[in-house]
Each structure stands twice: as structure tokens, then as C-alpha cells.
DRENSELO-857309 format. One record per residue (C-alpha): residue in three letters; x, y, z. Coordinates in steps of 0.05 Angstrom, whole numbers, plus 5000, padded with zeros to 4 digits. Each point is the difference from the previous one (the first is absolute). Example, Ala and Ser with C-alpha at 12.3 -4.5 7.8 and 13.67 -1.06 7.14 Angstrom:
residues 2
SITE   aa     X     Y     Z
SITE  ALA  5246  4910  5156
SITE  SER  5027  5069  4987
This chain:
residues 424
SITE   aa     X     Y     Z
SITE  MET  6860  3380  8835
SITE  LYS  4931  5001  4966
SITE  ASN  4968  5064  4977
SITE  GLY  4941  4989  5052
SITE  GLY  5048  4998  5059
SITE  ILE  5032  5068  4976
SITE  LEU  4932  5034  4993
SITE  ARG  4980  4974  5070
SITE  LYS  5062  5032  5028
SITE  ILE  4989  5067  4965
SITE  VAL  4927  5001  5025
SITE  PHE  5025  4984  5069
SITE  LEU  5050  5055  4995
SITE  VAL  4947  5052  4982
SITE  ILE  4954  4976  5052
SITE  SER  5055  5002  5052
SITE  SER  5018  5072  4978
SITE  ILE  4927  5023  5010
SITE  TRP  4994  4966  5067
SITE  ILE  5066  5033  5025
SITE  CYS  4975  5066  4978
SITE  SER  4935  4990  5039
SITE  ILE  5032  4979  5067
SITE  PRO  5058  5044  5018
SITE  ALA  5010  4963  5066
SITE  PHE  5028  4942  4964
SITE  ALA  5037  5035  4949
SITE  SER  5072  4983  5023
SITE  ASN  4982  4924  5007
SITE  VAL  4961  4998  4936
SITE  GLN  5054  5038  4960
SITE  SER  5048  4951  5024
SITE  ASN  4959  4941  4978
SITE  ALA  4983  5037  4934
SITE  ASN  5074  5010  4985
SITE  ARG  5017  4927  5013
SITE  GLN  4939  4982  4954
SITE  GLU  5023  5048  4947
SITE  ASN  5072  4975  5001
SITE  ARG  4972  4930  4988
SITE  LEU  4961  5024  4942
SITE  VAL  5058  5037  4970
SITE  SER  5044  4941  5007
SITE  THR  4947  4956  4966
SITE  ILE  4978  5049  4947
SITE  GLY  5066  5032  4986
SITE  GLN  5019  5063  4964
SITE  THR  4974  5014  4930
SITE  ASP  5068  4989  4964
SITE  ASP  5015  4935  5038
SITE  VAL  5032  4944  4959
SITE  VAL  5007  4923  5015
SITE  ALA  5068  4999  5036
SITE  THR  5006  4925  5020
SITE  THR  4937  4957  4985
SITE  TYR  4933  5015  4975
SITE  GLU  4966  4972  5063
SITE  ALA  5039  5043  5046
SITE  ALA  4990  5067  4961
SITE  THR  4955  5055  5017
SITE  THR  4932  5004  4965
SITE  ASN  5022  5062  4959
SITE  ALA  5064  4963  4980
SITE  LYS  4959  4941  4976
SITE  LEU  4951  5047  4963
SITE  ASN  5061  5035  4969
SITE  PHE  5028  4934  4981
SITE  LEU  4937  4977  4969
SITE  LYS  4990  5067  4962
SITE  ASN  5071  4994  4971
SITE  SER  4989  4927  4980
SITE  PHE  4934  5017  4963
SITE  GLY  5036  5058  4966
SITE  SER  5057  4953  4977
SITE  ILE  4948  4950  4975
SITE  GLN  4964  5054  4962
SITE  GLU  5067  5023  4968
SITE  ASN  5014  4926  4979
SITE  ILE  4929  4995  4971
SITE  ASP  5008  5065  4962
SITE  TYR  5070  4979  4977
SITE  LEU  4973  4934  4974
SITE  ILE  4940  5031  4966
SITE  GLN  5049  5050  4968
SITE  LYS  5043  4945  4975
SITE  CYS  4948  4949  4981
SITE  SER  4955  5049  4962
SITE  SER  5007  5047  4941
SITE  LYS  4968  5060  4971
SITE  LEU  4968  5001  4933
SITE  THR  4995  5068  4965
SITE  VAL  4958  5001  4936
SITE  TRP  4999  5061  4955
SITE  VAL  4973  5027  4933
SITE  ASN  5044  5044  4961
SITE  SER  4949  5054  4991
SITE  PRO  4983  5068  5037
SITE  ASP  4927  4992  4978
SITE  GLU  4953  5016  5060
SITE  TYR  4957  4942  4978
SITE  TYR  5043  4956  5041
SITE  ASP  4994  5045  5064
SITE  GLY  4967  4956  5053
SITE  LYS  4990  4943  4956
SITE  THR  4999  4933  5035
SITE  ILE  5051  4946  4990
SITE  THR  4979  4933  5024
SITE  LEU  5052  4945  5024
SITE  THR  4976  4928  5001
SITE  LYS  5036  4934  5016
SITE  ASP  4968  4934  4977
SITE  GLY  4938  5037  4984
SITE  VAL  4991  5033  5069
SITE  THR  5005  5074  5008
SITE  VAL  5061  5017  5039
SITE  ARG  4998  5075  5001
SITE  LYS  4972  5061  4965
SITE  CYS  5039  5066  4991
SITE  GLN  4988  5067  4967
SITE  MET  5047  5031  4949
SITE  TYR  5031  5068  5014
SITE  SER  5041  5050  4962
SITE  HIS  5077  4995  5008
SITE  ASN  5057  5024  4958
SITE  GLY  4954  5014  4941
SITE  ARG  4966  4931  5001
SITE  TYR  4950  4962  5038
SITE  GLU  5018  4945  5050
SITE  ALA  4972  4954  5051
SITE  GLU  5035  4965  5057
SITE  PHE  4990  4931  5032
SITE  PRO  5050  4997  5062
SITE  LYS  5017  4938  5040
SITE  LEU  4978  4946  4950
SITE  ALA  5020  4927  5012
SITE  ASP  5039  4963  4948
SITE  GLY  4953  4969  4946
SITE  ALA  4967  5010  4931
SITE  TYR  4950  5055  4998
SITE  GLN  4951  5031  4947
SITE  VAL  4992  5073  4990
SITE  ASP  4931  5024  4975
SITE  TYR  5002  5071  4972
SITE  SER  4969  5049  4948
SITE  PHE  5039  5030  4943
SITE  LYS  4980  5060  4959
SITE  THR  5023  4995  4928
SITE  GLY  5024  5054  4952
SITE  ASN  4932  5009  4973
SITE  GLY  4964  5003  5064
SITE  GLY  4976  4929  5008
SITE  ILE  5003  4964  5065
SITE  LEU  5029  4932  5005
SITE  HIS  4992  4956  5059
SITE  LEU  5061  4956  5005
SITE  LYS  5040  4951  5043
SITE  THR  5072  4983  5007
SITE  ASN  5038  4953  5043
SITE  VAL  5057  5017  5050
SITE  THR  5042  4953  5044
SITE  ILE  5028  5024  5064
SITE  SER  5063  4964  5024
SITE  GLY  5034  5036  5057
SITE  GLN  5012  5065  4964
SITE  ASP  4963  5064  4989
SITE  VAL  4966  5000  4929
SITE  LEU  4989  5063  4955
SITE  ARG  4953  4982  4946
SITE  GLN  4973  5045  4943
SITE  LEU  4930  4988  4976
SITE  TYR  4988  4996  4925
SITE  GLY  4943  5003  4955
SITE  ASP  4976  4951  4950
SITE  LEU  5057  4973  4955
SITE  PHE  4961  5030  4938
SITE  GLN  4997  5068  5036
SITE  MET  5074  5002  5023
SITE  SER  5056  5038  4969
SITE  MET  5062  4967  4977
SITE  SER  5040  5024  5060
SITE  GLU  4944  4974  5046
SITE  ILE  5006  4933  4965
SITE  GLN  5075  5001  5012
SITE  GLN  4992  5017  5073
SITE  ALA  4951  4943  5009
SITE  CYS  5056  4956  4971
SITE  LYS  5050  5028  5049
SITE  ASP  4954  4990  5060
SITE  GLY  4986  4927  4979
SITE  VAL  4926  5009  4993
SITE  ILE  4990  4993  4923
SITE  ASN  4968  4932  5009
SITE  ASP  4944  5033  5041
SITE  MET  4976  5042  4938
SITE  ALA  5026  4967  4939
SITE  SER  4998  4934  4963
SITE  VAL  5033  4971  4940
SITE  GLY  4959  5019  4940
SITE  ASP  4975  5067  5027
SITE  THR  5013  5061  4956
SITE  PHE  5012  5070  5024
SITE  SER  5016  5065  4970
SITE  ASP  5047  5059  5007
SITE  GLY  4950  5045  4964
SITE  SER  5037  4991  4932
SITE  TYR  5007  4926  4992
SITE  THR  4975  4936  5033
SITE  TYR  5042  4945  5031
SITE  THR  4982  4926  5014
SITE  ILE  5032  4965  5057
SITE  ILE  5032  4934  4979
SITE  GLY  5038  4982  5061
SITE  ILE  5005  5017  5074
SITE  ASP  5064  4987  5038
SITE  GLN  5033  4960  4945
SITE  ASP  5052  5046  4976
SITE  THR  5065  5017  5037
SITE  PRO  5019  5072  5006
SITE  CYS  5073  5014  4985
SITE  ASP  5047  5055  4980
SITE  GLU  5015  5017  4927
SITE  ASN  5050  4946  4996
SITE  GLY  4954  4945  5024
SITE  ASN  5025  4994  5071
SITE  PRO  4942  4983  5045
SITE  LEU  4979  5051  5052
SITE  ASP  5003  4981  5073
SITE  ARG  4930  4973  5020
SITE  SER  4993  5055  5051
SITE  LYS  4998  5052  4944
SITE  TYR  4933  4981  4973
SITE  LYS  4936  4962  5016
SITE  ASN  4952  4988  4944
SITE  VAL  5016  5000  4926
SITE  LEU  4946  5013  4948
SITE  THR  5015  4977  4929
SITE  VAL  4954  5034  4949
SITE  MET  4992  4998  4922
SITE  PRO  4964  5055  4963
SITE  MET  4947  4962  4957
SITE  GLY  4955  5057  4987
SITE  ALA  4943  4969  5041
SITE  ALA  4946  5033  5036
SITE  VAL  5009  5021  5075
SITE  GLY  4971  4948  5047
SITE  LYS  5005  4937  5041
SITE  CYS  5015  4937  4966
SITE  ASN  4940  4956  4987
SITE  GLY  5039  4936  4993
SITE  THR  5004  5005  4924
SITE  ALA  5060  5022  4955
SITE  ILE  5003  5072  4974
SITE  LYS  4993  5014  4926
SITE  ILE  5062  5041  4987
SITE  ASN  4987  5067  4964
SITE  TYR  5069  5013  4975
SITE  GLU  4985  5068  4969
SITE  LYS  4981  5025  5071
SITE  THR  5067  4980  5030
SITE  PRO  5049  5056  5018
SITE  TYR  5046  4989  4940
SITE  PRO  4975  4953  4946
SITE  VAL  5066  4993  4961
SITE  ALA  5033  4948  4960
SITE  ALA  5073  4982  5009
SITE  SER  5051  4951  4985
SITE  PRO  5048  4966  5053
SITE  GLY  5065  5011  4965
SITE  SER  5032  4948  5042
SITE  THR  4981  4932  5032
SITE  ASP  5041  5026  5058
SITE  TRP  4947  5035  5043
SITE  SER  5049  5044  5036
SITE  LYS  5023  5026  4933
SITE  SER  4930  5001  4966
SITE  THR  4979  5062  4961
SITE  ILE  4932  4991  5034
SITE  ARG  5029  5002  5071
SITE  LEU  5051  5052  4988
SITE  ASN  4956  5050  4958
SITE  THR  4929  4983  4987
SITE  LEU  4979  4988  5074
SITE  LYS  5034  5063  5021
SITE  GLU  4957  5037  4950
SITE  TYR  4941  4963  5026
SITE  LEU  5013  5021  5071
SITE  ASN  5006  5072  4977
SITE  GLN  4928  4997  4972
SITE  LEU  4971  4987  5071
SITE  PRO  4980  5057  5045
SITE  GLN  5054  5020  5049
SITE  GLU  4964  4976  5061
SITE  THR  4996  4932  4970
SITE  GLN  5074  5002  4979
SITE  ASN  5018  5019  5073
SITE  VAL  4968  4935  5028
SITE  ILE  5034  4952  4956
SITE  GLY  5061  4961  5026
SITE  TYR  5052  4953  4975
SITE  VAL  4986  4925  5005
SITE  LYS  5048  4940  4987
SITE  LYS  4989  4966  4932
SITE  SER  5031  4936  4978
SITE  THR  5007  4986  4926
SITE  GLY  5035  4946  4962
SITE  HIS  5054  5011  4946
SITE  TYR  5020  4947  4953
SITE  LEU  5078  4997  4986
SITE  LYS  4999  4941  4951
SITE  VAL  4945  4959  4967
SITE  THR  5008  4937  4959
SITE  ASP  4956  4942  4979
SITE  ASN  5025  4962  5062
SITE  TYR  5006  5050  5056
SITE  LYS  4991  5073  5022
SITE  ILE  5047  5038  5045
SITE  ALA  4967  5059  5040
SITE  GLU  5008  5046  5057
SITE  ASN  4951  5035  5046
SITE  ILE  5009  5077  4999
SITE  VAL  4975  5040  5058
SITE  THR  4976  5072  4993
SITE  GLY  4969  5055  5039
SITE  ASP  4939  5028  4960
SITE  LYS  4949  5054  5012
SITE  CYS  4965  4977  4941
SITE  PHE  4998  4935  4961
SITE  ILE  4965  4950  4957
SITE  LEU  4980  4930  5020
SITE  SER  5040  4938  4994
SITE  VAL  4969  4935  4976
SITE  LYS  4992  4968  5069
SITE  GLU  4972  5065  5030
SITE  LEU  4946  4995  4947
SITE  THR  4987  4927  4990
SITE  GLY  5031  4963  5058
SITE  PHE  5037  4955  4951
SITE  GLN  5075  5003  4974
SITE  GLU  4980  4990  4926
SITE  SER  5070  5013  4963
SITE  SER  5026  5049  5051
SITE  PRO  5065  4983  5037
SITE  ILE  4995  4958  5059
SITE  GLU  5041  5050  5039
SITE  GLU  4945  5047  4989
SITE  TYR  4943  4954  5015
SITE  GLU  5030  4978  5068
SITE  ASN  5008  5074  5022
SITE  THR  4930  5029  4982
SITE  PHE  4930  4988  5018
SITE  GLN  4929  5008  4973
SITE  TYR  4961  5059  5016
SITE  GLN  4937  4988  5038
SITE  TYR  4956  5034  4949
SITE  PHE  5018  4952  4946
SITE  SER  5002  4938  5046
SITE  ASP  4931  5016  5034
SITE  ILE  4960  5044  4954
SITE  ALA  5026  5000  4928
SITE  LYS  5009  4928  4995
SITE  SER  4984  4984  4926
SITE  ASN  5043  5012  4941
SITE  ASN  4945  5048  4974
SITE  ASP  5004  5041  5063
SITE  ARG  5077  5002  5001
SITE  TYR  5015  5008  4926
SITE  GLN  4959  5063  4982
SITE  ILE  5056  5046  4974
SITE  GLY  5056  4979  4956
SITE  SER  5055  5029  5042
SITE  TRP  5070  4982  5016
SITE  LEU  5021  4960  5060
SITE  ARG  5070  5008  5030
SITE  SER  5017  4927  4995
SITE  PRO  5047  4975  4946
SITE  PHE  4990  4935  4964
SITE  THR  5068  5000  4964
SITE  ILE  5062  5043  4990
SITE  ASN  4966  5047  4950
SITE  GLY  4927  4993  5016
SITE  CYS  4948  5022  5055
SITE  MET  4932  4971  5016
SITE  PHE  4936  5037  4991
SITE  ILE  4926  4992  5007
SITE  ASP  4973  4970  4937
SITE  THR  4928  5021  4996
SITE  VAL  4989  4967  4931
SITE  ASN  5012  4930  5027
SITE  CYS  4985  5019  5075
SITE  GLN  5068  4973  5025
SITE  ILE  5069  5022  5015
SITE  GLY  5037  5019  4939
SITE  CYS  5074  5003  4980
SITE  SER  5029  5058  4959
SITE  GLY  5068  5020  4976
SITE  ILE  5023  5069  5018
SITE  VAL  5065  5004  4962
SITE  GLY  5033  4963  4939
SITE  TYR  4964  4971  4938
SITE  GLY  4949  4943  5000
SITE  SER  5034  4951  5047
SITE  ASP  5042  4991  5062
SITE  PRO  5072  4987  4976
SITE  GLU  5014  4952  5060
SITE  SER  4937  4958  4999
SITE  GLY  4974  5009  4929
SITE  TYR  4932  5019  5029
SITE  GLY  4960  5041  4951
SITE  TYR  4953  5057  5018
SITE  THR  4974  5065  4977
SITE  TYR  5026  5070  5017
SITE  PRO  4944  5046  5017
SITE  LYS  5026  5072  5005
SITE  LYS  4964  5019  5065
SITE  LYS  4946  4972  5048
SITE  PRO  4958  5032  5053
SITE  ILE  5024  4999  5074
SITE  LEU  4957  4991  5065
SITE  PRO  5042  5029  5055
SITE  VAL  4998  4985  5074
SITE  PHE  5023  5039  5061
SITE  CYS  4998  4996  5076
SITE  ILE  4978  5044  5056
SITE  TYR  5027  4993  5069
């Protein structure tokens, strides 16, 4: 029955009651009529807790209302469930108790359009902001960051929502970050938002130039690759003594004396796994670095060729895999070419992005006459020949010539090294 009919019956009942009270003579008859009318109303409207027993059409008005109420409640629960399952919460935070961040606005945009703004608040000794119920997609977070010297940076970072809640630390500029913060950015997979190949940053004692991003493979100390879920970004750096700053597209002039440990050494063996440089010199090198820097360096897989036999007609070699925290470059990592290195090494290595995209010329690559880890024969390793601006070949043991091939070469006692290491 329609609501208008119900109201008319209620009005009729009220008027009837007044009329009954006003005319006692007709009370008995009127009461009888009113009772019948009221019974009809009750049977139509029903009790407040009525439910639909058979069909919706035959149910009382209250039963219909209760049914609709429950239906809408169920729909709302389903909507809430879908929103819960199809949206996620983004929490951004700055690892600082500085009250500067109290109430600071964080802006979230998508495709250039502002989605939401939130204010930061203090929580667990740091400042956070929350963006609940976000649909999947790529967003940009705009925020302010206070540096150690009190400067204020206005920065942006990208974040992707894909069906799960996201907790994201906000960092400062790469050139203002600590080594542990840089490592955390690698762990979060956001290093590409703030760093580029050729950029140079500092740990306060030395500077480090990025020569590759996501090229090296993290591993254990034996060279066994880590499961891909154990890391995200890998930052490969080489100390070149350069000034801190973003890459301007040109190669860096290496200042060898400002590197952490400008030492000369001799390989001692053409087998990289047994080389004196690897086993001794590079460990001494790592010990010269600040402890915080040592803490962020991880093992990466390195492939290096080793000649087993060399004659005028053929060469026999093997590829040796090692896990290294610190290493020197191979020929291909520097030049992109094989030169005289074993084919087994060439096929299992790559050229670093810095040397393929920025330091492209021989003059840029061959600045320091340092050792490379690639062998060219059984008793000789390759090095950077700065005099002739090319890759040189030098003996490391024996006298004057290789006993297998008859190749002649000189035997310098020691050469500089330019170590490389990775952060992830």
C-alpha cells in the first residue's frame, strides 16, 4: 500500500477518535467501527519487527520497510568491502623528529591533477601523513624536506599503488642524504627518482660517482645470486675524487689523490679469484672508508676470464665467478670491447652505463694507468695505458716473455687501482 493511503488512514483514525470523544451517545457503535478500522490498519501496516514471510507484495508495510533497510545495509556493506579491497592506503614519512614538519602539507597528484592534500603529524618519533582509500595507479608526492644545514628543499617522488598498502619514506636531495639513506632508497626501489648515472655524492669524507644503476647482480660471498625479492635498486659507484653534484653530461676529470686509498699494487696472479689485489689490497681499501659507508656495501657477482693455455694457434680459458664487495673493472666493463680478454669473460660481462653514455672517448676512459682485472695471457693482465691512450698488456710474473706464447712485455712492479663497489 502506498504511503499516502497509510497517512489517510492515520488521519481518519485521529478524527474518528476526536469525534467519538465528542459524541458519547454513539460511543459504542463508533468504537466498534474504530476497532474494525484499526484492525485493518494494523493488518496493513504491520508490527515494527515484521519480516517478509512469503512474497514482497503480500507483506505488511513495516515488513517491506525492514526488507529494504536490510537490503540497503547489505549493499552498503558490499560497497565498503569493494572499496576496502580495491583501494589502498599510502603512508609517507620523514625520519626526523624536527617540529618543522608538524602540519606541513603533503600533496598527492595523479596525471598532473591534485588528488588529495594531507598534513604531517608526529608519530613514533617521526612525522607521517596518510592518504587512505587510494585507487590503483601511479601518483606523485610533492613535499618539503629540511636538510642538515637548515635548508629547505621542495622535492617530488613517484609512488605506485597496486592493491596493497604502501609505506614510503621521503628523502632529501641525493647530495644531502647520508649513506644509509641512499641505501634505504635503493631498498625501496626509488633511487632512480633522485639519482642518475654520472652524479657524484659524498659520505662526508670522500666522493663517489655513479657508473651504473641496476646493472650488477647482488650475491653472497661465493658469487651465488640473491633471490630477486631480496633487493630492488643496485647502485654501482667508483670513487674518482670528483666534486659533489649532478652530472652535466660530460666525463669527470679523475683526481686520483682525492680518492680514499690512492695505492699502487700488483695483481700477483692472472686468476682474479687468487689475485693479491682482490685478496689483500681491496680489503685494505675498504677499511679506509668511513664505517657507515662500509655498512652499505654489498657483494655482487663478477665474471672474470682465466687463461689455462695460450699458444700461437689457440687459447684455452675459463670463466671464474666471484662474489666481491670491492673490485676493479674488466676490459668490457670499461670499453665495451673484448680486446685480448677471454671470450668467456666477454660473454658474461657488460659495459657500465657511465662509460657507454658519458665517458665515451679514450681520453675520458684512459685517465689513470690503473690495472684491470682481465688477463690477456697466462702470465699477464691488462691495464690502462695512458701514454698510448689504449688498453695495455703487462706481465705480472716471470721474466720478459710468456713461456707459452713467446709474447714479450715489460714487468712494472706496481700500478694504481680504481676500485668499484655497489650499494643495494
